C-alpha positions as CSV (number, residue, x, y, z in Angstrom):
1,M,-30.3,9.8,8.4
2,K,-30.4,6.4,6.7
3,R,-30.9,3.3,8.8
4,L,-28.3,0.6,9.0
5,S,-29.2,-2.1,6.6
6,P,-29.1,-5.8,7.8
7,C,-26.3,-6.6,5.3
8,V,-24.1,-3.9,6.7
9,T,-24.8,-5.1,10.2
10,V,-23.6,-8.6,9.3
11,L,-20.6,-7.0,7.6
12,L,-19.6,-5.2,10.7
13,C,-20.1,-8.2,12.9
14,L,-17.7,-10.1,10.7
15,L,-14.9,-7.6,11.5
16,A,-13.7,-8.6,15.0
17,A,-11.9,-6.0,16.9
18,V,-8.2,-6.3,15.9
19,P,-5.0,-4.7,17.0
20,A,-4.9,-1.2,15.6
21,G,-2.9,-1.7,12.5
22,A,-3.0,0.4,9.4
23,Q,-1.5,0.6,5.9
24,A,-1.0,-2.4,3.6
25,I,2.3,-2.7,1.7
26,E,0.5,-2.4,-1.7
27,T,0.1,1.4,-1.4
28,V,2.6,3.3,-3.6
29,G,4.1,3.0,-7.1
30,E,2.2,2.7,-10.3
31,R,4.4,0.1,-11.8
32,A,4.4,-1.9,-8.6
33,L,0.6,-1.8,-8.2
34,G,0.1,-2.6,-11.8
35,M,2.2,-5.8,-11.3
36,G,0.0,-6.9,-8.4
37,G,2.5,-5.7,-5.8
38,A,5.2,-8.1,-6.8
39,F,7.9,-5.5,-6.8
40,V,10.4,-6.2,-4.0
41,A,13.0,-7.8,-6.3
42,V,12.2,-5.4,-9.2
43,A,12.1,-1.9,-7.5
44,D,14.3,-0.2,-10.1
45,D,12.6,3.2,-10.1
46,S,12.1,5.9,-7.5
47,S,9.4,3.9,-5.8
48,A,12.3,1.8,-4.5
49,T,12.3,4.2,-1.6
50,W,9.1,2.4,-0.5
51,W,9.4,-1.1,-2.0
52,N,13.0,-1.9,-1.4
53,P,15.6,0.8,-0.8
54,A,18.4,-1.5,-2.0
55,G,16.7,-1.6,-5.5
56,Q,18.2,1.9,-6.3
57,A,21.4,0.2,-7.1
58,A,19.9,-1.4,-10.2
59,G,18.0,1.7,-11.3
60,P,18.7,4.6,-13.6
61,F,21.0,7.6,-12.9
62,L,17.9,9.7,-12.0
63,D,14.3,8.8,-11.5
64,L,11.6,11.3,-10.3
65,S,7.9,10.5,-9.9
66,A,4.8,12.3,-8.7
67,T,1.9,10.0,-7.9
68,W,-1.7,9.8,-6.6
69,A,-3.6,6.6,-5.8
70,S,-6.8,5.4,-4.1
71,T,-7.8,2.0,-2.8
72,D,-11.0,0.7,-1.2
73,W,-11.1,-2.5,0.8
74,R,-14.4,-4.5,0.8
75,V,-15.9,-7.3,2.7
76,G,-19.1,-8.9,1.5
77,G,-19.3,-6.3,-1.2
78,E,-19.4,-3.4,1.3
79,P,-16.5,-1.0,1.8
80,V,-14.8,-1.2,5.2
81,A,-11.6,0.8,4.7
82,R,-10.2,3.4,2.3
83,G,-6.7,4.7,1.6
84,R,-5.5,7.7,-0.3
85,V,-1.9,8.7,-1.1
86,T,-0.2,11.5,-2.9
87,G,3.6,11.6,-3.1
88,V,6.8,12.6,-4.7
89,S,10.0,10.4,-4.8
90,L,13.4,10.9,-6.2
91,S,16.3,8.4,-6.6
92,T,19.8,9.0,-7.8
93,P,22.1,6.3,-6.4
94,P,23.3,6.1,-3.7
95,L,20.6,8.5,-2.3
96,G,16.9,8.9,-2.5
97,V,14.3,11.2,-1.0
98,S,10.5,10.8,-0.8
99,Y,7.4,12.4,0.6
100,Y,4.1,10.7,0.9
101,R,0.8,12.0,2.3
102,F,-1.6,9.3,3.4
103,C,-5.2,9.3,4.6
104,I,-6.3,5.9,5.9
105,T,-9.8,5.4,7.2
106,D,-11.5,2.2,8.5
107,I,-14.4,1.0,10.5
108,Q,-13.6,-0.7,13.9
109,P,-16.6,-2.4,15.4
110,T,-16.8,-3.0,19.2
111,G,-18.5,-6.2,20.5
112,S,-21.2,-8.0,18.5
113,I,-24.9,-7.6,18.0
114,G,-27.6,-9.2,16.0
115,T,-29.5,-7.8,13.1
116,P,-31.4,-4.7,14.3
117,A,-35.2,-5.0,14.4
118,A,-37.1,-3.2,11.6
119,G,-37.7,0.4,12.4
120,R,-34.8,0.8,14.9
121,E,-33.0,4.1,14.6
122,D,-29.9,3.1,16.6
123,G,-27.4,0.9,14.9
124,R,-24.1,-0.7,15.6
125,V,-21.8,1.0,18.1
126,G,-18.3,1.3,16.8
127,V,-15.3,3.5,15.9
128,V,-14.6,5.0,12.5
129,R,-11.0,6.2,12.6
130,S,-8.8,8.1,10.1
131,L,-5.0,8.4,10.2
132,R,-3.6,11.5,8.4
133,L,0.1,10.8,7.9
134,H,3.0,12.8,6.4
135,D,5.9,10.5,5.6
136,L,9.3,12.1,4.7
137,G,11.9,9.5,3.8
138,L,15.7,9.6,3.3
139,T,17.0,6.5,1.5
140,L,20.7,5.5,1.7
141,L,22.4,2.7,-0.3
142,T,25.6,0.7,-0.1
143,S,27.0,-2.3,-2.0
144,V,28.5,-5.0,0.2
145,F,29.6,-7.3,-2.5
146,T,29.5,-7.3,-6.3
147,G,25.8,-7.6,-7.1
148,V,24.6,-7.5,-3.5
149,H,23.2,-4.3,-2.2
150,V,21.7,-3.1,1.1
151,G,19.6,0.0,1.6
152,T,17.6,1.8,4.3
153,T,14.9,4.4,4.3
154,L,14.8,6.5,7.4
155,K,11.3,7.8,7.9
156,F,10.3,11.0,9.7
157,L,6.5,10.7,10.4
158,H,4.0,13.4,11.3
159,G,0.5,12.1,11.9
160,S,-2.8,12.5,13.7
161,V,-5.8,10.3,14.3
162,E,-9.4,11.4,14.0
163,H,-12.3,9.2,15.1
164,T,-16.0,9.2,15.7
165,T,-17.9,6.8,18.0
166,G,-21.5,6.0,18.3
167,G,-24.4,4.3,16.6
168,I,-23.4,3.6,13.0
169,Q,-26.5,4.4,10.8
170,L,-25.0,5.6,7.6
171,A,-23.9,3.6,4.6
172,P,-20.2,2.5,4.8
173,E,-19.3,4.9,2.0
174,A,-20.4,7.8,4.1
175,L,-18.7,6.4,7.3
176,L,-15.4,6.4,5.5
177,D,-15.5,10.2,5.1
178,L,-15.2,11.7,8.6
179,G,-17.0,15.0,9.0
180,D,-17.1,17.8,11.5
181,D,-18.3,15.5,14.3
182,A,-14.9,13.7,14.3
183,N,-12.8,13.8,17.4
184,G,-9.1,14.5,17.0
185,A,-5.9,15.4,18.8
186,G,-2.7,17.2,18.2
187,S,-0.3,15.8,15.6
188,Q,2.5,13.5,16.7
189,W,6.1,13.1,15.5
190,Q,7.5,9.6,15.1
191,F,10.6,8.0,13.6
192,D,10.8,4.7,11.8
193,A,12.9,2.8,9.3
194,D,12.8,0.2,6.5
195,V,15.7,-2.0,5.6
196,G,16.1,-3.9,2.2
197,V,18.5,-6.1,0.4
198,L,18.9,-7.0,-3.3
199,A,21.0,-9.6,-5.0
200,V,21.5,-9.5,-8.8
201,T,23.1,-12.2,-10.9
202,G,22.6,-12.1,-14.7
203,P,18.8,-11.8,-15.3
204,F,17.9,-13.1,-11.9
205,R,17.1,-10.9,-8.9
206,V,16.3,-11.7,-5.3
207,G,15.2,-9.1,-2.8
208,G,13.8,-8.7,0.7
209,I,12.5,-5.9,2.9
210,V,11.5,-5.4,6.5
211,R,9.3,-2.3,6.9
212,N,8.3,-0.2,9.9
213,L,11.0,-1.6,12.3
214,R,9.7,0.4,15.2
215,E,6.0,0.0,14.4
216,A,5.3,3.7,14.9
217,G,1.9,4.4,16.4
218,F,-0.5,7.3,16.6
219,D,-3.5,8.0,18.8
220,D,-5.8,10.8,19.8
221,R,-4.7,10.5,23.5
222,S,-8.3,9.6,24.5
223,G,-7.2,6.3,25.9
224,D,-9.5,4.4,23.5
225,D,-7.4,1.6,22.0
226,L,-9.7,1.2,19.0
227,A,-9.1,4.8,18.1
228,A,-5.3,4.3,17.9
229,M,-3.5,3.3,14.7
230,R,0.0,2.0,14.1
231,L,2.2,1.0,11.2
232,P,2.6,-2.8,11.5
233,R,6.0,-4.4,11.0
234,Q,6.1,-6.1,7.6
235,A,8.5,-8.6,6.0
236,R,8.5,-9.6,2.4
237,I,10.7,-11.4,0.0
238,G,10.6,-11.5,-3.8
239,V,12.2,-12.9,-6.9
240,A,12.3,-11.6,-10.5
241,Y,13.5,-12.5,-13.9
242,D,14.6,-9.6,-16.0
243,G,14.3,-10.7,-19.6
244,A,15.7,-7.3,-20.8
245,L,19.2,-8.6,-19.8
246,R,18.8,-11.6,-22.2
247,R,17.1,-9.8,-25.1
248,T,18.5,-9.4,-28.6
249,K,15.8,-7.9,-30.7
250,A,13.0,-8.9,-28.4
251,S,11.0,-6.5,-26.3
252,P,12.2,-6.2,-22.6
253,W,10.0,-8.0,-20.1
254,V,10.1,-8.7,-16.4
255,A,8.4,-11.5,-14.4
256,S,8.2,-11.3,-10.6
257,A,6.7,-12.9,-7.5
258,D,6.5,-11.8,-3.9
259,V,5.4,-13.4,-0.6
260,D,4.9,-11.9,2.9
261,V,7.1,-13.8,5.4
262,V,4.9,-13.1,8.3
263,R,1.3,-12.0,8.7
264,Y,0.6,-8.4,9.8
265,T,-2.6,-6.6,10.9
266,T,-4.4,-3.8,9.1
267,G,-7.7,-2.1,9.8
268,T,-9.4,-4.7,7.6
269,G,-7.9,-7.7,9.3
270,D,-4.8,-9.9,9.0
271,R,-2.7,-10.0,5.8
272,R,-0.1,-12.4,4.4
273,V,0.0,-11.9,0.6
274,I,1.3,-13.8,-2.3
275,A,1.6,-11.7,-5.4
276,A,2.8,-12.2,-9.0
277,G,3.3,-9.8,-11.9
278,L,4.5,-9.4,-15.5
279,E,5.7,-6.3,-17.3
280,R,6.7,-5.9,-21.0
281,W,7.9,-2.9,-22.9
282,L,7.0,-2.3,-26.6
283,F,7.9,0.0,-29.5
284,G,11.4,0.8,-28.4
285,E,10.4,1.1,-24.8
286,R,7.9,3.8,-25.5
287,L,4.9,1.7,-24.1
288,G,4.9,-0.5,-21.1
289,I,2.1,-2.8,-20.2
290,R,1.8,-4.9,-17.1
291,G,-0.6,-7.1,-15.2
292,G,-0.7,-9.2,-12.0
293,G,-2.6,-10.4,-9.1
294,R,-2.4,-11.0,-5.4
295,F,-4.0,-13.3,-2.9
296,N,-4.3,-12.7,0.9
297,Q,-3.8,-16.1,2.5
298,V,-5.3,-15.1,5.9
299,G,-8.1,-12.9,7.2
300,H,-10.8,-12.3,4.6
301,K,-8.6,-13.9,1.9
302,E,-9.0,-11.0,-0.5
303,R,-8.1,-11.6,-4.2
304,S,-7.4,-8.8,-6.7
305,A,-6.3,-8.7,-10.3
306,T,-4.3,-5.7,-11.5
307,A,-3.3,-4.0,-14.7
308,G,-1.2,-1.0,-15.6
309,V,0.4,1.0,-18.4
310,S,3.2,3.4,-19.0
311,A,3.3,5.7,-22.1
312,A,6.4,7.8,-23.0
313,I,5.2,11.3,-24.1
314,R,8.9,12.0,-24.9
315,P,12.1,10.1,-24.3
316,G,12.4,9.5,-20.5
317,V,9.1,11.2,-19.6
318,F,6.2,8.8,-18.8
319,V,2.6,9.0,-17.9
320,E,1.5,5.9,-15.9
321,A,-1.7,4.4,-14.5
322,H,-2.9,1.3,-12.7
323,A,-6.2,-0.3,-11.8
324,A,-7.2,-3.1,-9.4
325,A,-10.4,-5.1,-9.0
326,G,-11.7,-8.3,-7.5
327,G,-14.7,-10.1,-6.0
328,S,-16.8,-9.3,-3.0
329,N,-13.9,-9.6,-0.6
330,D,-11.3,-7.6,-2.4
331,E,-9.3,-4.4,-2.9
332,R,-10.3,-2.0,-5.6
333,G,-8.5,1.1,-6.7
334,W,-6.7,3.1,-9.3
335,G,-3.9,5.6,-9.5
336,V,-1.9,7.8,-11.9
337,A,1.6,9.1,-12.0
338,A,4.1,11.2,-14.0
339,R,7.7,9.9,-14.1
340,V,11.0,11.2,-15.4
341,S,13.8,8.6,-15.8
342,F,17.3,8.9,-17.3
């Protein structure tokens, strides 16, 4: 078994024990993630079930997507958390349905220690925990005024927490993959809800969302607070300019910006993100390219740049991908999706 290196020890000491939050907003949707997560006011495909349920009002008659994405969070260049998601979403206003399967793993240190002496076999004592979550959503939409829409996603959650506790001696990459020694408990059912609003006037769009109203939580019933994980309440607003509504012969394009209204806690620390993105469609809307970035204003102040692409293999049928990267305190990841839109 490898010894804990001094740099990893310092890394874990930097992560103070925090309330047991999990799951950042920037998790689902290839277009959204390619635009840096600035998608609350755009949200015009089936990922609106996640980003802003009111966005379905401005979307196509039918949009169906199957997606897979992976994200690693790093501090000081070392991975401290990992998220994986697979999912399917369908929107056909005024109704949407979605299913996402998440696996979210992070390292929660307990207390603080100095750098271990050379030759020591025992390392940092902490908790490595993993939430396996099934999220089944039903999205409902209504228009309250002309151009003003309100939507909600009712979420039926089935999750379980696994954790391992003891001397941390492996590299962080290995710690983020819980093995047979992990402790777990029976799965738990929870209910939660997201509420979103969208206002559209000409090419301008303004949106807002409050996610995880009940802050559903999961634990292994061991009584260890550090082993528990919850879905933190999140509030975000966004603005967008849809150049497609002003175009003549020009290619359609969208510019957007989002900001978290309040900070929230994840397994890697506090987050309050500012994000911006740009999307443009070329060749008769057969190719879409996008880019963006986001900056966490609190916690470890992660910065990430993102890029994405959509390619039509036939009219209305798209293959999509995104990638994200940054510095030593950042989020890195990638994902792919297949989408049908009419």
